One Martini backbone bead per residue (centre of mass of N, CA, C, O) as a GRO file, in nm:
protein
  450
    1MET     BB    1  -3.481   2.697  -1.412
    2SER     BB    2  -3.212   2.883  -1.428
    3LYS     BB    3  -2.885   2.880  -1.500
    4ILE     BB    4  -2.595   2.935  -1.325
    5ALA     BB    5  -2.312   3.059  -1.379
    6ALA     BB    6  -1.994   3.010  -1.281
    7SER     BB    7  -1.919   3.309  -1.239
    8GLU     BB    8  -2.159   3.394  -1.062
    9ILE     BB    9  -2.094   3.217  -0.824
   10ALA     BB   10  -1.806   3.329  -0.775
   11PHE     BB   11  -1.881   3.626  -0.733
   12ILE     BB   12  -2.057   3.593  -0.486
   13GLU     BB   13  -1.849   3.459  -0.306
   14HIS     BB   14  -1.636   3.679  -0.327
   15PHE     BB   15  -1.802   3.924  -0.222
   16ASP     BB   16  -1.876   3.831   0.060
   17SER     BB   17  -1.578   3.815   0.162
   18PHE     BB   18  -1.472   4.088   0.063
   19ASN     BB   19  -1.677   4.282   0.202
   20SER     BB   20  -1.624   4.200   0.498
   21MET     BB   21  -1.325   4.293   0.488
   22MET     BB   22  -1.361   4.598   0.384
   23THR     BB   23  -1.563   4.735   0.584
   24SER     BB   24  -1.335   4.769   0.824
   25THR     BB   25  -1.102   4.934   0.623
   26GLN     BB   26  -1.307   5.124   0.472
   27PRO     BB   27  -1.491   5.362   0.368
   28ASN     BB   28  -1.826   5.415   0.350
   29TRP     BB   29  -1.851   5.525   0.058
   30LEU     BB   30  -1.711   5.273  -0.071
   31ASN     BB   31  -1.889   5.052   0.040
   32GLN     BB   32  -2.148   5.160  -0.095
   33LYS     BB   33  -2.048   5.154  -0.388
   34ARG     BB   34  -2.003   4.850  -0.399
   35ALA     BB   35  -2.286   4.752  -0.321
   36ASP     BB   36  -2.443   4.894  -0.549
   37ALA     BB   37  -2.294   4.763  -0.788
   38PHE     BB   38  -2.368   4.463  -0.717
   39THR     BB   39  -2.671   4.499  -0.734
   40ASN     BB   40  -2.676   4.595  -1.031
   41TYR     BB   41  -2.532   4.353  -1.152
   42ARG     BB   42  -2.740   4.124  -1.058
   43THR     BB   43  -2.983   4.211  -1.232
   44ASN     BB   44  -2.815   4.118  -1.524
   45GLY     BB   45  -2.535   4.060  -1.557
   46LEU     BB   46  -2.395   3.936  -1.812
   47PRO     BB   47  -2.369   3.999  -2.174
   48THR     BB   48  -2.500   3.716  -2.327
   49GLY     BB   49  -2.711   3.845  -2.479
   50ARG     BB   50  -2.790   3.924  -2.822
   51ARG     BB   51  -3.062   4.037  -2.801
   52GLY     BB   52  -3.082   4.378  -2.755
   53ASN     BB   53  -2.739   4.405  -2.747
   54GLU     BB   54  -2.564   4.623  -2.909
   55SER     BB   55  -2.279   4.664  -2.755
   56TRP     BB   56  -2.263   4.314  -2.769
   57LYS     BB   57  -2.325   4.184  -3.053
   58TYR     BB   58  -2.006   4.094  -3.149
   59THR     BB   59  -1.955   3.990  -2.839
   60ASP     BB   60  -1.878   3.690  -2.684
   61VAL     BB   61  -1.898   3.611  -2.314
   62ARG     BB   62  -1.941   3.300  -2.238
   63ASP     BB   63  -1.651   3.214  -2.157
   64ILE     BB   64  -1.659   3.388  -1.904
   65SER     BB   65  -1.928   3.289  -1.774
   66ASN     BB   66  -1.818   2.967  -1.775
   67THR     BB   67  -1.598   3.069  -1.568
   68ALA     BB   68  -1.426   2.980  -1.269
   69PHE     BB   69  -1.286   3.213  -1.092
   70ALA     BB   70  -0.995   3.287  -0.909
   71ASN     BB   71  -0.822   3.384  -0.658
   72SER     BB   72  -0.529   3.507  -0.565
   73SER     BB   73  -0.241   3.419  -0.431
   74GLU     BB   74   0.025   3.520  -0.250
   75ASP     BB   75   0.240   3.334  -0.375
   76LEU     BB   76   0.183   3.414  -0.667
   77ILE     BB   77   0.245   3.717  -0.646
   78THR     BB   78   0.550   3.685  -0.516
   79SER     BB   79   0.675   3.517  -0.771
   80ILE     BB   80   0.723   3.772  -0.917
   81THR     BB   81   0.962   3.916  -1.128
   82GLU     BB   82   1.157   4.130  -1.304
   83LYS     BB   83   1.196   3.933  -1.541
   84ASP     BB   84   0.898   3.905  -1.610
   85LEU     BB   85   0.869   4.201  -1.695
   86LEU     BB   86   1.096   4.212  -1.910
   87ASP     BB   87   0.956   3.983  -2.095
   88SER     BB   88   0.665   4.173  -2.127
   89SER     BB   89   0.795   4.469  -2.094
   90HIS     BB   90   0.859   4.819  -2.061
   91LEU     BB   91   1.154   4.923  -1.899
   92ASN     BB   92   1.222   5.231  -1.697
   93LYS     BB   93   1.421   5.365  -1.445
   94ASN     BB   94   1.333   5.680  -1.495
   95TRP     BB   95   1.056   5.586  -1.416
   96SER     BB   96   0.756   5.578  -1.286
   97THR     BB   97   0.655   5.257  -1.138
   98LEU     BB   98   0.361   5.063  -1.136
   99VAL     BB   99   0.299   4.742  -0.978
  100PHE     BB  100   0.063   4.475  -1.062
  101ILE     BB  101  -0.047   4.166  -0.920
  102ASN     BB  102  -0.348   4.077  -0.972
  103GLY     BB  103  -0.413   4.383  -0.846
  104VAL     BB  104  -0.150   4.392  -0.667
  105TYR     BB  105   0.065   4.571  -0.499
  106SER     BB  106   0.426   4.620  -0.579
  107SER     BB  107   0.684   4.764  -0.415
  108SER     BB  108   0.939   4.600  -0.515
  109LEU     BB  109   0.869   4.661  -0.839
  110SER     BB  110   0.859   4.950  -0.785
  111THR     BB  111   0.905   5.302  -0.896
  112GLN     BB  112   1.011   5.608  -0.721
  113ASN     BB  113   1.028   5.918  -0.860
  114PRO     BB  114   1.080   6.233  -0.818
  115ASN     BB  115   0.790   6.468  -0.785
  116ASP     BB  116   0.678   6.773  -0.761
  117GLY     BB  117   0.366   6.714  -0.603
  118ILE     BB  118   0.340   6.434  -0.712
  119GLN     BB  119   0.112   6.160  -0.711
  120ILE     BB  120   0.243   5.813  -0.690
  121THR     BB  121   0.018   5.549  -0.636
  122ASN     BB  122  -0.201   5.368  -0.450
  123ILE     BB  123  -0.524   5.356  -0.352
  124LYS     BB  124  -0.503   5.235  -0.073
  125ASP     BB  125  -0.304   5.454   0.035
  126ALA     BB  126  -0.458   5.721  -0.075
  127LEU     BB  127  -0.708   5.719   0.116
  128GLY     BB  128  -0.548   5.864   0.349
  129SER     BB  129  -0.422   6.130   0.178
  130HIS     BB  130  -0.667   6.138  -0.083
  131GLY     BB  131  -0.976   6.082  -0.025
  132GLN     BB  132  -1.130   6.335  -0.136
  133ILE     BB  133  -1.044   6.303  -0.434
  134ILE     BB  134  -1.152   6.018  -0.477
  135GLU     BB  135  -1.449   6.075  -0.397
  136ARG     BB  136  -1.500   6.300  -0.615
  137HIS     BB  137  -1.413   6.097  -0.885
  138LEU     BB  138  -1.503   5.815  -0.828
  139GLY     BB  139  -1.748   5.737  -1.066
  140LYS     BB  140  -1.871   6.015  -1.172
  141TYR     BB  141  -1.844   5.949  -1.507
  142ILE     BB  142  -2.030   5.701  -1.437
  143ALA     BB  143  -2.295   5.534  -1.479
  144PRO     BB  144  -2.469   5.345  -1.245
  145ASP     BB  145  -2.586   5.152  -1.510
  146ASP     BB  146  -2.361   5.044  -1.645
  147ASP     BB  147  -2.158   4.839  -1.738
  148PRO     BB  148  -2.115   4.527  -1.592
  149PHE     BB  149  -1.799   4.540  -1.574
  150VAL     BB  150  -1.793   4.804  -1.414
  151LEU     BB  151  -1.959   4.706  -1.174
  152LEU     BB  152  -1.763   4.477  -1.102
  153ASN     BB  153  -1.523   4.652  -1.044
  154THR     BB  154  -1.655   4.832  -0.823
  155ALA     BB  155  -1.723   4.596  -0.627
  156PHE     BB  156  -1.382   4.520  -0.633
  157ILE     BB  157  -1.253   4.748  -0.500
  158ASN     BB  158  -0.893   4.788  -0.387
  159ASP     BB  159  -0.693   4.852  -0.634
  160GLY     BB  160  -0.448   5.079  -0.781
  161ALA     BB  161  -0.394   5.362  -0.955
  162PHE     BB  162  -0.263   5.687  -0.830
  163ILE     BB  163  -0.287   6.014  -0.994
  164TYR     BB  164  -0.155   6.347  -0.902
  165ILE     BB  165  -0.182   6.677  -1.057
  166PRO     BB  166  -0.112   6.969  -0.984
  167LYS     BB  167  -0.112   7.288  -1.023
  168GLY     BB  168   0.127   7.372  -1.271
  169ILE     BB  169   0.228   7.071  -1.331
  170ALA     BB  170   0.498   6.889  -1.493
  171SER     BB  171   0.589   6.596  -1.592
  172GLN     BB  172   0.901   6.483  -1.702
  173ASP     BB  173   0.807   6.185  -1.690
  174PRO     BB  174   0.681   5.905  -1.732
  175ILE     BB  175   0.404   5.697  -1.637
  176HIS     BB  176   0.405   5.356  -1.523
  177VAL     BB  177   0.154   5.098  -1.564
  178ILE     BB  178   0.154   4.761  -1.441
  179TYR     BB  179  -0.045   4.477  -1.542
  180PHE     BB  180   0.000   4.164  -1.397
  181SER     BB  181  -0.075   3.830  -1.506
  182THR     BB  182  -0.172   3.516  -1.340
  183SER     BB  183  -0.148   3.148  -1.296
  184GLU     BB  184  -0.231   2.822  -1.231
  185THR     BB  185  -0.473   2.597  -1.243
  186ASP     BB  186  -0.663   2.837  -1.210
  187PRO     BB  187  -0.839   3.085  -1.311
  188THR     BB  188  -0.798   3.430  -1.293
  189ILE     BB  189  -0.889   3.745  -1.123
  190SER     BB  190  -0.909   4.106  -1.200
  191HIS     BB  191  -0.984   4.467  -1.068
  192PRO     BB  192  -0.846   4.724  -1.180
  193ARG     BB  193  -0.788   5.067  -1.070
  194THR     BB  194  -0.776   5.393  -1.234
  195LEU     BB  195  -0.662   5.725  -1.117
  196ILE     BB  196  -0.666   6.047  -1.289
  197VAL     BB  197  -0.562   6.376  -1.172
  198THR     BB  198  -0.581   6.705  -1.319
  199GLU     BB  199  -0.509   7.011  -1.292
  200GLU     BB  200  -0.442   7.310  -1.373
  201PHE     BB  201  -0.184   7.354  -1.585
  202SER     BB  202  -0.108   7.057  -1.667
  203GLU     BB  203   0.119   6.759  -1.710
  204THR     BB  204   0.106   6.422  -1.866
  205THR     BB  205   0.237   6.079  -1.888
  206LEU     BB  206   0.074   5.770  -1.976
  207ILE     BB  207   0.131   5.414  -1.909
  208GLU     BB  208  -0.042   5.117  -2.008
  209SER     BB  209   0.018   4.777  -1.908
  210TYR     BB  210  -0.089   4.452  -2.040
  211VAL     BB  211   0.024   4.156  -1.883
  212GLY     BB  212   0.175   3.810  -1.891
  213THR     BB  213   0.189   3.487  -1.857
  214PRO     BB  214   0.257   3.238  -2.039
  215LYS     BB  215  -0.035   3.032  -2.073
  216ALA     BB  216  -0.206   3.179  -1.893
  217LYS     BB  217  -0.526   3.191  -1.726
  218TYR     BB  218  -0.710   3.502  -1.750
  219PHE     BB  219  -0.889   3.796  -1.600
  220THR     BB  220  -0.918   4.134  -1.707
  221ASN     BB  221  -1.102   4.401  -1.518
  222ASN     BB  222  -1.079   4.727  -1.618
  223VAL     BB  223  -1.054   5.074  -1.481
  224THR     BB  224  -1.023   5.407  -1.627
  225GLU     BB  225  -0.977   5.739  -1.486
  226ILE     BB  226  -0.982   6.071  -1.648
  227VAL     BB  227  -0.896   6.396  -1.523
  228ILE     BB  228  -0.904   6.714  -1.698
  229GLY     BB  229  -0.800   7.012  -1.666
  230GLU     BB  230  -0.758   7.322  -1.723
  231GLU     BB  231  -0.517   7.349  -1.955
  232SER     BB  232  -0.459   7.042  -1.994
  233ARG     BB  233  -0.241   6.741  -2.032
  234VAL     BB  234  -0.285   6.405  -2.182
  235ASP     BB  235  -0.075   6.132  -2.241
  236HIS     BB  236  -0.185   5.813  -2.381
  237TYR     BB  237  -0.083   5.469  -2.326
  238ARG     BB  238  -0.219   5.152  -2.456
  239LEU     BB  239  -0.119   4.810  -2.372
  240LEU     BB  240  -0.222   4.506  -2.525
  241LEU     BB  241  -0.021   4.207  -2.402
  242ASP     BB  242  -0.159   3.963  -2.361
  243ASN     BB  243  -0.214   3.652  -2.374
  244PRO     BB  244  -0.378   3.410  -2.590
  245ASP     BB  245  -0.552   3.289  -2.314
  246SER     BB  246  -0.693   3.554  -2.250
  247PHE     BB  247  -0.891   3.796  -2.076
  248HIS     BB  248  -1.023   4.134  -2.183
  249ILE     BB  249  -1.174   4.412  -1.998
  250GLY     BB  250  -1.189   4.754  -2.088
  251THR     BB  251  -1.209   5.090  -1.926
  252THR     BB  252  -1.226   5.432  -2.052
  253VAL     BB  253  -1.260   5.749  -1.875
  254VAL     BB  254  -1.305   6.086  -2.000
  255HIS     BB  255  -1.258   6.421  -1.856
  256GLN     BB  256  -1.304   6.754  -1.999
  257GLU     BB  257  -1.191   7.064  -1.981
  258LYS     BB  258  -1.097   7.359  -2.055
  259ALA     BB  259  -0.853   7.343  -2.298
  260SER     BB  260  -0.809   7.049  -2.321
  261THR     BB  261  -0.584   6.749  -2.368
  262PHE     BB  262  -0.631   6.432  -2.541
  263SER     BB  263  -0.387   6.172  -2.597
  264SER     BB  264  -0.424   5.860  -2.784
  265THR     BB  265  -0.252   5.533  -2.777
  266SER     BB  266  -0.334   5.214  -2.920
  267LEU     BB  267  -0.216   4.872  -2.850
  268GLN     BB  268  -0.326   4.553  -2.996
  269LYS     BB  269  -0.209   4.191  -2.937
  270GLY     BB  270  -0.386   4.057  -2.718
  271ALA     BB  271  -0.579   3.806  -2.649
  272ALA     BB  272  -0.852   3.617  -2.716
  273LEU     BB  273  -1.032   3.835  -2.556
  274GLY     BB  274  -1.088   4.180  -2.651
  275ARG     BB  275  -1.192   4.488  -2.474
  276HIS     BB  276  -1.258   4.846  -2.547
  277ASN     BB  277  -1.380   5.111  -2.353
  278LEU     BB  278  -1.416   5.447  -2.492
  279THR     BB  279  -1.463   5.765  -2.314
  280SER     BB  280  -1.504   6.106  -2.432
  281THR     BB  281  -1.559   6.422  -2.259
  282LEU     BB  282  -1.643   6.740  -2.392
  283ALA     BB  283  -1.727   6.976  -2.132
  284ALA     BB  284  -1.561   7.215  -2.282
  285PRO     BB  285  -1.428   7.455  -2.432
  286GLN     BB  286  -1.145   7.382  -2.637
  287SER     BB  287  -1.151   7.088  -2.645
  288THR     BB  288  -0.930   6.791  -2.700
  289CYS     BB  289  -0.920   6.484  -2.906
  290ASN     BB  290  -0.680   6.206  -2.971
  291LEU     BB  291  -0.749   5.890  -3.136
  292ASN     BB  292  -0.531   5.613  -3.150
  293GLY     BB  293  -0.507   5.285  -3.335
  294LEU     BB  294  -0.372   4.936  -3.305
  295TYR     BB  295  -0.476   4.621  -3.440
  296MET     BB  296  -0.367   4.272  -3.386
  297THR     BB  297  -0.453   3.962  -3.554
  298THR     BB  298  -0.470   3.606  -3.486
  299GLY     BB  299  -0.615   3.332  -3.552
  300SER     BB  300  -0.887   3.345  -3.293
  301GLN     BB  301  -0.903   3.627  -3.237
  302HIS     BB  302  -1.067   3.898  -3.029
  303ILE     BB  303  -1.140   4.243  -3.117
  304ASP     BB  304  -1.279   4.529  -2.927
  305ASN     BB  305  -1.391   4.861  -3.020
  306TYR     BB  306  -1.558   5.099  -2.795
  307ILE     BB  307  -1.637   5.428  -2.906
  308ASN     BB  308  -1.687   5.747  -2.730
  309ILE     BB  309  -1.786   6.086  -2.828
  310GLU     BB  310  -1.852   6.388  -2.636
  311HIS     BB  311  -2.015   6.687  -2.735
  312ILE     BB  312  -2.115   6.955  -2.524
  313GLU     BB  313  -1.953   7.202  -2.628
  314PRO     BB  314  -1.827   7.447  -2.785
  315HIS     BB  315  -1.539   7.429  -2.949
  316THR     BB  316  -1.469   7.124  -3.044
  317THR     BB  317  -1.224   6.847  -3.079
  318SER     BB  318  -1.199   6.546  -3.293
  319ARG     BB  319  -0.991   6.241  -3.327
  320LEU     BB  320  -1.037   5.928  -3.513
  321TYR     BB  321  -0.780   5.661  -3.548
  322TYR     BB  322  -0.800   5.333  -3.687
  323LYS     BB  323  -0.618   5.014  -3.709
  324GLY     BB  324  -0.620   4.691  -3.888
  325ILE     BB  325  -0.470   4.355  -3.850
  326LEU     BB  326  -0.568   4.050  -4.020
  327ASP     BB  327  -0.560   3.702  -3.940
  328GLY     BB  328  -0.680   3.421  -4.014
  329SER     BB  329  -0.980   3.376  -3.794
  330SER     BB  330  -1.008   3.653  -3.708
  331ARG     BB  331  -1.162   3.929  -3.506
  332ALA     BB  332  -1.306   4.259  -3.558
  333ILE     BB  333  -1.420   4.552  -3.371
  334PHE     BB  334  -1.576   4.871  -3.468
  335GLY     BB  335  -1.704   5.136  -3.248
  336GLY     BB  336  -1.781   5.468  -3.358
  337THR     BB  337  -1.907   5.739  -3.153
  338VAL     BB  338  -2.043   6.064  -3.234
  339THR     BB  339  -2.159   6.328  -3.020
  340VAL     BB  340  -2.365   6.623  -3.077
  341GLN     BB  341  -2.485   6.843  -2.882
  342ARG     BB  342  -2.678   7.069  -2.786
  343GLY     BB  343  -2.484   7.367  -2.842
  344ALA     BB  344  -2.225   7.235  -3.010
  345MET     BB  345  -2.091   7.445  -3.171
  346LYS     BB  346  -1.810   7.415  -3.369
  347THR     BB  347  -1.769   7.131  -3.434
  348ASP     BB  348  -1.478   6.899  -3.480
  349ALA     BB  349  -1.532   6.578  -3.641
  350GLN     BB  350  -1.321   6.283  -3.691
  351GLN     BB  351  -1.346   5.945  -3.848
  352LYS     BB  352  -1.138   5.635  -3.871
  353ASP     BB  353  -1.139   5.300  -4.032
  354LYS     BB  354  -0.875   5.061  -4.100
  355ASN     BB  355  -0.841   4.747  -4.293
  356LEU     BB  356  -0.627   4.449  -4.302
  357LEU     BB  357  -0.666   4.157  -4.490
  358LEU     BB  358  -0.477   3.836  -4.491
  359SER     BB  359  -0.747   3.668  -4.503
  360ARG     BB  360  -1.048   3.499  -4.576
  361GLU     BB  361  -1.129   3.446  -4.260
  362ALA     BB  362  -1.122   3.722  -4.185
  363GLU     BB  363  -1.297   3.967  -3.968
  364VAL     BB  364  -1.485   4.282  -3.996
  365ASP     BB  365  -1.664   4.520  -3.782
  366SER     BB  366  -1.771   4.840  -3.897
  367LYS     BB  367  -1.920   5.123  -3.688
  368PRO     BB  368  -1.970   5.424  -3.772
  369ALA     BB  369  -2.095   5.728  -3.594
  370LEU     BB  370  -2.342   6.001  -3.612
  371PHE     BB  371  -2.467   6.251  -3.367
  372ILE     BB  372  -2.653   6.545  -3.460
  373TYR     BB  373  -2.775   6.849  -3.255
  374ALA     BB  374  -2.618   7.069  -3.434
  375ASP     BB  375  -2.506   7.352  -3.570
  376ASP     BB  376  -2.226   7.434  -3.716
  377VAL     BB  377  -2.053   7.177  -3.837
  378ILE     BB  378  -1.768   6.938  -3.854
  379CYS     BB  379  -1.835   6.614  -3.999
  380GLY     BB  380  -1.683   6.279  -4.011
  381HIS     BB  381  -1.686   5.943  -4.175
  382GLY     BB  382  -1.498   5.622  -4.199
  383ALA     BB  383  -1.463   5.290  -4.371
  384THR     BB  384  -1.226   5.021  -4.421
  385ALA     BB  385  -1.190   4.703  -4.616
  386GLY     BB  386  -0.908   4.489  -4.712
  387HIS     BB  387  -0.696   4.356  -4.920
  388MET     BB  388  -0.419   4.316  -5.063
  389ASP     BB  389  -0.263   4.474  -5.319
  390ASP     BB  390  -0.179   4.327  -5.610
  391ASN     BB  391  -0.040   4.558  -5.764
  392SER     BB  392   0.174   4.624  -5.551
  393VAL     BB  393   0.301   4.346  -5.540
  394PHE     BB  394   0.376   4.326  -5.840
  395TYR     BB  395   0.556   4.574  -5.853
  396MET     BB  396   0.769   4.471  -5.649
  397GLN     BB  397   0.837   4.208  -5.801
  398SER     BB  398   0.935   4.361  -6.063
  399ARG     BB  399   1.186   4.475  -5.860
  400GLY     BB  400   1.290   4.195  -5.698
  401ILE     BB  401   1.071   4.131  -5.486
  402ASP     BB  402   0.958   3.921  -5.283
  403LEU     BB  403   0.659   3.827  -5.164
  404LEU     BB  404   0.707   3.840  -4.851
  405THR     BB  405   0.850   4.119  -4.852
  406ALA     BB  406   0.621   4.279  -4.981
  407ARG     BB  407   0.410   4.223  -4.765
  408ARG     BB  408   0.573   4.334  -4.527
  409MET     BB  409   0.601   4.628  -4.627
  410LEU     BB  410   0.294   4.691  -4.643
  411ILE     BB  411   0.230   4.639  -4.349
  412LYS     BB  412   0.421   4.846  -4.227
  413ALA     BB  413   0.302   5.096  -4.372
  414PHE     BB  414   0.021   5.072  -4.241
  415ALA     BB  415   0.124   5.090  -3.927
  416SER     BB  416   0.318   5.345  -3.900
  417GLU     BB  417   0.111   5.579  -3.860
  418ILE     BB  418   0.066   5.504  -3.557
  419ILE     BB  419   0.349   5.454  -3.428
  420GLU     BB  420   0.454   5.753  -3.497
  421GLU     BB  421   0.276   5.891  -3.259
  422VAL     BB  422   0.498   5.819  -3.073
  423LYS     BB  423   0.700   6.027  -2.861
  424ILE     BB  424   0.854   5.802  -2.726
  425ASP     BB  425   1.134   5.658  -2.821
  426SER     BB  426   1.153   5.388  -2.657
  427LEU     BB  427   0.857   5.307  -2.708
  428ARG     BB  428   0.862   5.305  -3.015
  429GLU     BB  429   1.085   5.089  -3.039
  430TYR     BB  430   0.932   4.868  -2.889
  431LEU     BB  431   0.687   4.860  -3.089
  432GLU     BB  432   0.850   4.792  -3.339
  433ASP     BB  433   0.948   4.519  -3.232
  434LEU     BB  434   0.668   4.399  -3.196
  435PHE     BB  435   0.593   4.420  -3.496
  436VAL     BB  436   0.814   4.236  -3.600
  437SER     BB  437   0.711   3.985  -3.452
  438PHE     BB  438   0.442   3.986  -3.597
  439GLU     BB  439   0.558   3.959  -3.882
  440ASP     BB  440   0.702   3.688  -3.835
  441GLU     BB  441   0.445   3.532  -3.781
  442LEU     BB  442   0.310   3.592  -4.053
  443THR     BB  443   0.534   3.479  -4.238
  444LEU     BB  444   0.507   3.185  -4.145
  445LEU     BB  445   0.208   3.154  -4.222
  446GLN     BB  446   0.235   3.239  -4.523
  447ALA     BB  447   0.452   3.033  -4.610
  448SER     BB  448   0.265   2.778  -4.548
  449SER     BB  449   0.040   2.884  -4.782
  450ILE     BB  450   0.225   2.892  -5.059
   0.00000   0.00000   0.00000
């Protein structure tokens, strides 16, 4: 008889009590969606098997599987203050900000600034006012037997951010969603769900921040769904800044209509084990997506980016450009797959992944891929990984620059190409400061090894 993992036992116990409570308070369609997801999840469980499991081949989730996560207590949730947020994230009082503590909406920490016609709220409240929109889009663009972590999130849907941009409206300021995680004696788990729907000719900027209490052990399993209407634009910034003791599995699914634009910038600096599954489907002509990312790892961190771009219709364009900086014995995985379906002529798709290894123990597995089933396309991909160029370091030293400063300047030059893509001045300055703190950490490590 096979042994049931600690997390599996905890999930079953959590779902039984959670589902009985939700059934009487939430609509039938959502109750059914949760029940179906948990049934599908229990069929296979977490992807701990390594053989024949290509999408999880390089990321071992047994530490998650072997941990019995607890639900968060009300006292723990209400103990978080605005100072805790300030210490871990970028706050701007001029923005509408939705704050969730261990997946639970905090109205006292959130800020709602007026936006004509735009709905910025949490899913639990929006079920009453915008239930039809949520039912129409929630889970629609995710395969029913998709990733087990997505199924687990769907099974435990309770709350998260809901943002709705009506036809012809552009939000004037960014919308910031902060998912803050914490724990006490036992590791905690949360399953936040984010749904963004934009109608035709609209525009918005969304920032997602994942942060937490230092030294707390927790697991964030989030799913974000973004539906972009015809001739609409979404600029998306995703900041993974969880603490070094945490686990983070995130999924972002984007569906694009005709002539829509999705621009994404991802910065990943946190979590002991972090994984981001990003899928963008260009479902109509003239749609465009630009995906940029920077991941920075030290110590024994493990960061995995699993990205899929689907070109469904003709005349679509995608750009995928990620960079990684690795130190210590850390490991990064980049899997970028671009698929050009039959009939998607005139597709223009390019992807690159570049990695800078600062130690001999750091490792990166980069696997870009193209699957092309149409003629008359322009597609290309490439990946590089290497250590710091000794000739460049020597040249700078010959001009009177000391070794650590020379290395620091080269690291900054490598990263700045991605950070400069951030259009929001205050956010870009905040990320530059974060990178400086990362550089300081690297400098101390490198100084001790010289």
